[in-house]
N, C-alpha and C positions, 0 to 999 in steps of 0.2 A: 504493500500500500504506500502511496505517496505520503512522505512525512509531513508535507505541508497540509494535507487534508486532515491530519490528526491534531494540528496545533492552531489552525486558523479557521475562523468562520467568516465567510464572505456574504455581504448583504447588499442588495441594490437599494438605491435611494434616489429620489427625484426632488428637485427644487419646487416648493409650493408656488402656485400661480400668483398668489398675493403675498408680498413680504410680511413677515410676522409683525414687524414694527408698524407697518401701515394698518394692518387689521386691528391691532391693539389700539392705535391712535384713534381710528374712526370710532371704535366702540367707546373709548373713554370720552371723546368729544360728545357723542350722542348721549351718554349717561349724564355728563355734566350739563349738557344743554337742557335735558328734561328736568333735572333738579333745579337749574337756574330759572326755568319758567315757573315752577312751583314756588320757589323762593321769592321771585318778583311779585307774583300775585298775592302771596301771603303778606308781604310787606305793604303793598298798596292797600290791602284790605285788613290791616292789622287791628282796626277797631272791631272787627268781628271775632277776635280771639280774646280769651280771658285766661288768666292764670289762677290756679286754685288758691294761691297765696294772696290774691287780690292786688299784687304789685303791677305797675304798668308794664306793658309788653315792649321790650327793647329789640333792637336789630339782632343782638346775640340770641335772644329768646326765639325770634323768628327763624334764624338759621338752625338753631337746635331743633325746633318744632318741625321744620321742613325735613331735615335729615332723618329724624326719628320716624316721621310719618311716611316718608318715601320708602324707608328700608324696613319698617315694622308697622304695626297698627297704632303705635303711640303708647304713652304711659299714663295719659289722663291728667297730667299736671298742667297742660295747656290744651284748651278745647275750643272748637268753633261754637259760637253762641248765636250767630245770626243765620237766617235762612240762606243768605248769599254765600257765606263762608262754608256752610254745611254742603250746599249744592256743589261748590267748587271742589271740596274734598271728595265728594261722592263721584262726580263725573269727570274730574280731571286728575286729582292726586291718586286715586285708586288705579286708573289705567297706567299712570306714570310709574307707580309702584310695580305693577306687573311687568311693564317694559324693562325697567331697570333690573329686575330679577332675571328676566329672560336674557338680558345682555350679560349679566354675571354668569349665568349658567352656560350660555353659549361660549363665553370666553374660557370657562373651565373646560368645556368640551374640546374646544379647538386646541388649547395649549396643554391639555393633559390626556384626555381620552382619545382625541383624534390622533395624537402622535402614536399611541399604542395601536390604534386602528390602521393608520397609514403604514406602520412597519409590518403589521400582519398582511395588509393588502399587497405591499411590495413583495413580501415573501411568497404570496400566492402567485403574483405575476412572474416572479423569478422561477417558480417551479413549472410554470406553464409557458415559458418563453418559446416561441416558435416562429420561424420565418423572419427573424430580426437580423439586423446588421450589427456586427460587433466591430468596434474600432479600438484596437490595442495601441495606446499611445495617443496623447492629445497635445502634441506640440504644434508647430506650424502646419505640417502636412495633415495631421489628424484633424485639427480644427477646420482646416480648409475642406477636407473631405466631408465632415459632418455638415458644414454650412452648405456645401454644394448639393448634398443629398436632400437637405431641406428645401433648398431653392428649386430643386427638380421635382418637388412634390411629395417627398417622403414624410410620413408622420413622425415627429420627434419621439413618439411613444415606441416606435419600432427600431430605435437606435439605442445601443448600449455601449457606453464608453468605459473602458477599464484602464486604469493608470495608477501608479503608486505615488503620484505627486498630488497632494491635496489642493495646491494652487491650480493645477491643470484641471482637476475635477470641478472646482468652483467655476471655472470658465465654461466647462461643458454643461454644468447645471443651468447656466444662464440661457442656454439654447432650449431648455425644456426636455432634454434627453435623460434617460436613466443612466446612472453612473455607479461604478463600484471601485473602491480602492483595493488594489491588489497587484501582484506580480504576474503578468500575463505569461511568463515563461513556465509557470507552475501548472501542473495538471488540475489541481484543486480550483485554482482561480478560473481557468477556462471552463471547467465543469460547472462552476457556479453561475456563469452567464449562459449556460446551456449551449455550448458551442456546437454540439452534435445536431441541434435542431435549428441552427442559424441558417440564414439564406446566403450570407457572405461574411468574410472576415477581411478587414482592412488593417494591415500592420504598419504602423508608423512610429516605431519606438525611438527613433533619433540616432541609434547606433546600429550599424549593420550586423554586428555579432548578436546583439539582443533580438533584433528583428528576425534573423534567421532561426534563432532558438525558439522564438514564439511560433514561427511557421512550422518548425519540426514538431513541436509539442502539439499544435492544433491538428496537424495532419495525422498524428497518431490517434487523436480522439475522434476526428471526423474525416474519414478517408475520401469522401465525395464533396467536401465543402470547397466552394470557390474561394481562393485566397489571393489577395492582392497585397503586395509588399513594396514599401519604399526602400530602395537600396541606393546608397550614395556613391559607392565605389564600383566602377565597372568590373573590377576583378571579382567582386562578390555576387554579381548577377547570376552566374552559372551555379554558384553554390546555393543561392536562394531557390533556384528552379529545382535543383537536386533535393533540397529539403522538403519540397512539395508545393511551392507557390505556383499558382496558375498564371499570374501576371506579375511582372517585375517592372516597377517604375523607377527610373533614374532621373530626378529633376534636372540635374546638371546636363545629362545627355539630351533631354528633351529641349532644354533651353538652347543648347548648342545646335540641335537640329533646326530649330526655328531660325537661329542666326545664320546658319549655313544656307538654308533654303532661301532666305531673304536676298542672298547675293545673286540668286538665279532668277529673281523676279519678285518685286515688292508684293504682288498680289498673291503669290504662293503662300508666304508666311501669314498674310492677312486671312486667307481662307482657312488655313490650319488653326489659327487662333479663333476664328469664327466657329469652327467645329467644336473646339474645346470649351468655349465660353458659354455660361448659362444663358446670357442675354443675346447670344448670336442669332443670326437669321436662320441657320441650319444646325442640325444636330445629328450625331451618329446614334443609331438604335440597333440593338441586337434582338432578334425574335425568332421563334420557331415558325415555319411556314404553315399556312392554313390548308385544310384538306382541298379546297378548291384551287389552290396554287400548284398542287402536285401534277407533274407532267408538263407544266409551262416553263418557258425559259426565264432566267433571272431577270432579263430585261422587260418581261411582261408584268411584273408586279406593279400594282397601282398605288401602293402606300408610300413609295419613295423611290430613290434611285439605288438599286442593288449594287453592292460593291464586292461582296465576298460570300462564299458558301462554306460552311463547316459541316462536313459529312463524315461522322465518326472521327477518326484521327486525321482525315485528309482535309486539305484546305484548297479551294478553287477560286480563282479570280474571275471577274465578269467576262474576261476575254478568252477564257479557256473553254474547250469543247464541253466539259462537264456542266458548265453554266447554261447549256442549251436545254436542260431538262431537270427540273427540281424533283427530288424524291422525298418520300415520307421520312420524317425524322431530321430533315435538313434544318440547320440554323443559319440564318442569313444576317449579314450586317448591311444596313441601308442608311442612306442619308435622307433625312426628312426635314421639311420646313419646321421651324420652331413652333409655329401655331398648331401644326398637325400633331407634334409631340405633346404639346400641352393639352390639346383636346382629348387625346387618348389617355393621358395621365389622369384627367378628371372624369373620364367616362365611367 
């Protein structure tokens, strides 16, 4: 058994939609506002109140009477004696008392019971995670990946970030995604985010050796999981593929590619950047072919411009003879207008 699983318990958590200080402030203002209304009317109508001692009613007495009446039913040492004062206590102070108690009870629920409930709920979500995207490492590349997924229509609830840096997790929480503090190189940590039922893993640990170890660990737990990894050294790209990564991204190589392409035509680099950008006019999309497309050439698809066919382990370009007839099980890569992509994402 993995030693880490015996010594560490991993829990998902998610940032509340309303900051704690804001929720508490609103409730405190509402409670003081209601008490202030009662205090003001009691003071203006102080002639309708009498003390059992017979002494004149002062502002301190009004403040005392208001607080006691709003929070309890009063002690009887100060009582309303006029019809107007009694009607005000009946139809205004009594509802205010109920509202104030509801505010107190709601606050107790939110800051005590709700935390227990939320932890239990996240525990249930954690146990039932399926079809989610796991991002291991939330530095520059990991945060950009999460933002890009959200910009492309992914629900933040379907994204789980794992990192051992609390500061990085606070940044991830701000996006509304689920986060978990832990070492993604450990079996127990990846098991805790249900890596075996995830739809994809993005590895951006910041160090090539750590990223490759995460890939190796994840591949052992989820043999069929699509894994994309950021590798900064060209020498380590082959090692990452051997470790089990499906896609290896080298930021420096990609930037160099754009720079080199730009020397052969300014529009070439512009088009490649357009394909990669969220707000570009076109986008790349990968999908399985539909039953009605079987037997047709790649050039006949109507959803976009077909570029490549993935047939098992074979890859065919649009210019090759195999592209003349699509077969069941083919996966194609096509270029689609951004509006078409967005329409399908919201369909």
